[in-house]
SEZARO-60332 format. One record per residue (C-alpha): x, y, z; residue in one letter. Coordinates in steps of 0.2 Angstrom, whole numbers, padded with zeros to 4 digits, always signed. Each point is the difference from the previous one (the first is absolute). Layout:
<pts>
XYZa ...
</pts>
This chain:
<pts>
+0422+0450+0608x -0011+0015-0004x -0007-0002+0018x +0017+0000+0008x +0005+0016-0010x -0015+0009+0006x +0003-0005+0018x +0018+0005-0001x -0005+0017-0007x -0013+0003+0013x +0012-0004+0014x +0013+0012-0007x -0013+0014-0002x -0007-0003+0017x +0016-0003+0010x +0005+0019+0002x -0018+0003+0006x +0000-0014+0012x +0017+0004+0007x -0005+0018+0002x -0016-0005+0009x +0010-0012+0011x +0013+0014+0005x -0014+0012+0004x -0009-0013+0010x +0016-0004+0010x +0004+0019+0003x -0018+0004+0005x -0005-0016+0009x -0003+0009+0016x -0011+0013-0010x -0010-0015-0008x -0003-0007+0018x -0006+0016+0006x -0011+0003-0015x -0009-0017+0003x -0002+0004+0019x -0007+0017-0005x -0012-0008-0013x -0006-0012+0013x -0003+0014+0013x -0009+0010-0013x -0011-0015-0005x -0005-0003+0018x -0003+0018+0003x -0010+0003-0016x -0011-0014+0005x -0002+0006+0018x -0010+0016+0006x +0011+0014+0006x -0002+0011+0015x +0004+0015-0011x -0017-0002-0007x -0009+0002+0016x -0002+0014+0014x +0009-0011+0012x +0009-0017+0003x -0015-0006+0010x -0012+0005-0014x +0010-0010-0012x -0001-0015+0011x -0019+0002+0003x -0003+0002-0018x +0010-0016-0005x -0005-0014+0013x +0011-0015-0001x +0012+0008-0013x +0018+0005+0001x +0002+0019+0000x +0015+0009-0007x +0008+0014+0010x +0011+0010-0012x +0017+0008+0005x -0003+0015+0011x -0005+0006+0017x -0017-0004+0007x -0005+0009+0016x -0013-0008+0011x -0008+0005+0017x -0011-0016+0002x +0005-0018-0001x -0001-0009-0017x -0012-0015+0002x -0001-0016-0010x -0015-0011+0006x -0007-0017-0005x -0001+0004-0018x +0019-0003-0001x +0010+0007-0014x +0015+0011+0005x +0012+0014-0005x +0016+0000-0010x +0012+0012-0008x +0014+0012+0004x -0010+0013+0009x +0004+0007+0017x -0014+0001+0012x +0003+0013+0015x -0011-0001+0015x -0002+0017+0008x -0011-0005+0014x +0010-0008+0015x -0017-0007+0007x -0003-0011-0016x +0008-0016-0007x +0006+0002-0018x -0008-0015-0007x -0012-0013+0007x -0005-0016-0008x -0015-0009+0008x -0009-0016-0003x +0008-0001-0018x +0005-0016-0010x +0014+0001-0012x +0003+0018+0002x +0017+0007-0006x +0010+0015+0004x +0016+0002-0010x +0014+0012-0003x -0007+0015+0009x +0009+0012+0012x -0011+0003+0016x +0007+0014+0011x -0003+0014+0012x +0007+0017-0003x +0012+0010+0012x -0010+0006+0015x -0013-0014-0002x +0011-0015+0003x -0004-0005+0018x -0017-0009+0001x -0009-0013+0010x -0006-0009-0015x +0007-0012-0013x +0006+0004-0017x -0008-0016-0008x -0013-0009+0010x -0008-0016-0007x -0014-0009+0009x -0009-0016-0003x +0008-0002-0018x +0003-0016-0010x +0014-0001-0013x +0006+0018+0002x +0016+0005-0009x +0010+0015+0006x +0015+0001-0012x +0014+0013-0003x -0008+0013+0011x +0010+0014+0008x -0008+0005+0017x +0010+0015+0006x +0000+0011+0016x -0016-0009+0008x +0007+0003+0017x -0012-0009+0012x +0000-0011+0015x -0010-0013-0010x +0006-0006-0017x +0004+0007-0017x -0008-0015-0008x -0012-0011+0011x -0010-0015-0005x -0014-0006+0011x -0010-0016-0002x +0006-0003-0018x +0003-0016-0009x +0012-0005-0013x +0007+0018-0002x +0016+0006-0006x +0011+0015+0004x +0016+0000-0011x +0013+0012-0007x -0006+0014+0010x +0010+0014+0008x -0005+0007+0017x +0011+0014+0006x -0001+0011+0015x -0015-0008+0010x +0006+0003+0018x -0006+0013+0012x +0003+0006+0018x -0015-0005+0010x -0005-0008+0017x +0000-0019+0003x -0013-0002+0014x +0002-0016+0010x -0010+0004+0015x -0014-0012-0004x -0002-0017+0009x +0003-0009-0017x +0017+0009-0003x +0004-0002+0018x +0015+0012+0001x -0009+0014+0010x +0007+0015-0010x +0000+0010-0016x +0015+0007-0008x +0006+0011-0015x +0007-0010-0014x +0004-0002-0019x -0014-0011-0007x -0009-0005-0016x +0000-0015-0012x +0004-0002-0018x -0011-0014-0005x -0012-0009+0012x -0011-0015-0001x -0015-0004+0012x -0011-0015-0001x +0006-0004-0018x +0002-0017-0009x +0011-0005-0014x +0009+0017-0002x +0016+0003-0010x +0011+0014+0005x +0015+0001-0012x +0013+0011-0007x -0005+0015+0010x +0012+0014+0006x -0005+0007+0017x +0012+0014+0004x +0000+0014+0013x +0010+0016-0004x -0008+0013+0010x +0001-0006+0018x +0016-0008+0008x +0003-0007+0017x +0013+0013+0005x +0005+0008+0016x -0006+0016-0007x -0017-0007-0005x -0002-0007+0018x +0003+0017+0008x -0011+0009-0013x -0015-0011+0002x +0003-0006+0018x +0000-0018-0007x -0002-0013+0014x -0007+0012+0012x -0016-0006+0009x -0015+0011-0004x -0012-0010+0012x +0002-0012+0014x -0011-0012+0010x +0000-0001+0018x +0006-0018+0000x +0015-0006-0011x -0006-0012-0014x +0008-0017+0000x +0009+0003-0017x +0008+0016+0006x +0018+0000+0006x +0003+0007+0018x +0014+0011-0007x -0012+0008-0013x -0013+0002+0013x +0011+0009+0012x +0008+0012-0013x -0016+0003-0010x +0009-0004-0016x +0002-0015-0011x +0013-0003-0013x -0012-0010-0010x -0006+0015-0010x +0003-0006-0018x -0016-0008-0003x -0001+0001-0019x -0002-0015-0011x +0004-0004-0018x -0012-0014-0003x -0012-0006+0013x -0010-0017-0002x -0013+0001+0014x -0014-0009+0008x +0007-0017+0004x -0017-0010+0001x -0006+0006-0016x +0014+0005-0012x +0007-0015-0009x +0010-0005-0015x +0010+0015-0003x +0016+0002-0012x +0012+0014+0004x +0013-0001-0014x +0014+0011-0006x -0004+0016+0009x +0012+0013+0006x -0003+0009+0016x +0012+0014+0006x +0000+0011+0016x -0014-0006+0011x -0003-0006+0017x -0002-0018-0007x +0000-0007-0017x -0013-0014+0001x -0013-0002+0014x -0008-0017-0002x -0015-0006+0010x -0008-0013-0011x +0001-0019-0006x +0007-0007-0016x +0011+0015-0005x +0015+0000-0012x +0013+0013+0003x +0013-0002-0013x +0013+0009-0010x -0003+0017+0008x +0013+0013+0006x -0002+0009+0016x +0012+0014+0003x +0003+0012+0014x -0014-0004+0012x +0000-0003+0019x -0008-0017-0003x +0001-0011-0016x -0015-0010+0003x -0011-0009+0012x -0013-0014+0000x -0010-0001+0015x -0018+0001+0008x -0005-0017-0008x +0011-0001-0016x +0000-0019-0005x +0008-0008-0015x +0011+0016-0005x +0013-0003-0013x +0014+0013+0002x +0013-0003-0014x +0013+0008-0011x -0001+0018+0007x +0013+0013+0003x +0000+0009+0017x +0012+0014+0001x +0003+0014+0013x -0012-0006+0012x +0003+0005+0018x -0011-0010+0012x -0003-0016-0009x -0002-0006-0018x -0011-0015+0003x -0011-0003+0015x -0013-0014+0003x -0010+0000+0016x -0017-0003+0006x -0009+0016+0004x -0014+0005+0011x -0013-0005-0013x +0007-0018-0001x -0011-0013+0008x -0004-0019+0000x -0016-0007-0007x -0015+0001+0012x -0017-0008+0000x -0016+0009+0002x -0004+0003+0018x -0015+0009+0008x -0002+0016-0010x +0018-0001-0007x +0001-0006-0018x +0012-0013-0006x +0017+0006-0007x +0012-0008-0012x +0019+0000+0005x +0009+0016-0004x +0018-0006+0003x +0018+0003-0006x +0011-0012-0009x +0001-0013-0013x +0011+0012-0010x +0016+0001-0010x +0014+0013+0001x +0012-0004-0014x +0014+0008-0011x -0001+0018+0007x +0015+0011+0001x +0001+0012+0014x +0014+0013-0002x +0006+0017+0007x -0010-0003+0016x +0001+0014+0012x +0005+0013-0014x -0018+0007-0003x -0007+0017+0005x -0007-0007+0016x +0016-0007+0008x +0002+0016+0010x -0017-0003+0008x +0005-0018+0007x +0019+0001+0000x +0006-0014+0012x -0018-0007+0002x +0001-0018+0004x -0015-0004-0011x +0010+0005-0016x +0000-0018-0007x -0002-0004-0019x -0011-0016+0002x -0011-0002+0015x -0013-0014+0005x -0009+0006+0016x -0012-0006+0013x -0018+0006+0001x -0006+0017+0007x -0014-0007+0011x -0003-0016+0010x -0014-0005-0013x +0012+0000-0015x +0005-0018-0007x +0019-0001-0004x +0008+0003-0016x +0002-0018-0007x +0008-0009-0014x +0011+0012-0010x +0013-0005-0013x +0015+0012+0000x +0012-0004-0014x +0012+0008-0012x +0000+0017+0007x +0015+0012+0001x +0003+0013+0014x +0014+0010-0006x +0011+0011+0011x +0004+0015-0012x +0011+0008+0013x +0013-0012-0002x +0003+0006-0018x +0004+0017+0006x -0011+0015+0001x +0004+0018-0006x +0000+0012+0015x +0006+0018-0002x +0010-0005-0015x +0009-0015+0009x -0004-0019-0002x -0004-0008+0016x -0003-0018+0004x -0015+0000+0012x -0008-0014+0011x -0017-0006-0004x -0014+0011+0005x -0010-0014+0007x +0002-0011+0015x -0005-0017-0008x -0004-0004-0018x -0015-0010+0006x -0010+0000+0017x -0012-0013+0005x -0011+0004+0016x +0002-0013+0014x -0011+0009+0013x -0016+0009+0000x -0018-0005-0005x +0002-0016-0011x +0018+0001-0008x +0001-0007-0017x +0003-0018-0004x +0003-0011-0015x +0013+0012-0008x +0011-0009-0013x +0016+0009-0006x +0011-0006-0014x +0013+0007-0013x -0001+0018+0007x +0016+0011-0001x -0001+0011+0016x +0013+0012+0004x +0001+0001+0019x -0005+0015+0009x +0009+0008+0015x -0006-0015+0011x +0000-0013-0013x -0010-0009-0013x -0016-0003+0011x -0005+0000+0018x -0004-0019-0002x +0006-0015-0010x -0008+0000-0018x -0006-0017-0002x -0004-0008-0017x 
</pts>
């Protein structure tokens, strides 16, 4: 009885305090979470060396091999590249690094295992934005992590973030903004086989070359500086030839050759997975690309392209030049103007060949064995590039094309199911304050090549909802 009385007394005495604490916790729940996060950041920072304690960021890295170095809030101007080598380690923190030398990358990670770069802003200041180099360049790294970076105003014909010969690396939750520039695309070499060079918009947000087992997830690649407008075309002479061979190349259209101009001048790419014979097992997941020539340019095997959004691009994506076993599933393609999804053998595609004389044996580099499923294509023909190709018969949301040369094996064995091509014009479009129901801005929802070098074979269509274009659903019967 005495024990019960004491327990009751304690409960009565403590109840107001407990209620008060509960109310304070409820009212300040957000503050409590922030405090925990701040404590964790402080704990990590206090156990890590800080660049504030050294003459430069590079000196801090050099003095702490293999360690993560903290970059406090503030601006850090550099004129040479920051280099992280085989010792690994990395950088993290809210600091902003400003590269004032257009001739140098901002950050190079080379030969490192387990290096991490997190939370930083890497940028070039006004007047120094145009460059021939990358913002972040990783070469021959393993288990590299690039997380929550902002790479701003690195306007280059190469890439804002580029990985070369890396294994099991990750690029996620990064923002790449304003990465494009005006430059010249030179296709006069025998390899390019066009026979001319021309002014263009060019540059890539994120590029992989010779990489295996890479994750590219949750990134935002957005261009807000250059736009493919008639004014930009006039100002920068976009599409005009700057050089021309004596003989027209096989990939040059006669019309372009005769007028010394090509309308294919928007060459920028959001994410490029390159090197089809060496790059393998890549995940491109949950990214957002806006205002580019093409969203994704895939030249590789065993790629998953899933749950991405590609908005306002001339081209949504393409997989070619030897892209085998590519899974394209659950993506949103909106405001594309030339096509949304293209599969095609490219000039680099070839069959397997044995060793002969001085020529080495070559494994097959072919296209096919892929799945295109559950993608939504909407507002086709309503992007910024529509004026460039208005009435162009090649404006088709989904395309399966023949090879580019006689050596290309055909695109083979592709499952196409559950996709939606939606004619947004039928819902009514606001024009000059009035609602107008417009016809589709594409000829067919799907085009399958029937002529040319090795047309595709083994395409299987099922359960797709394809709003017909001006000429119908497809140029051929779509067989299951």
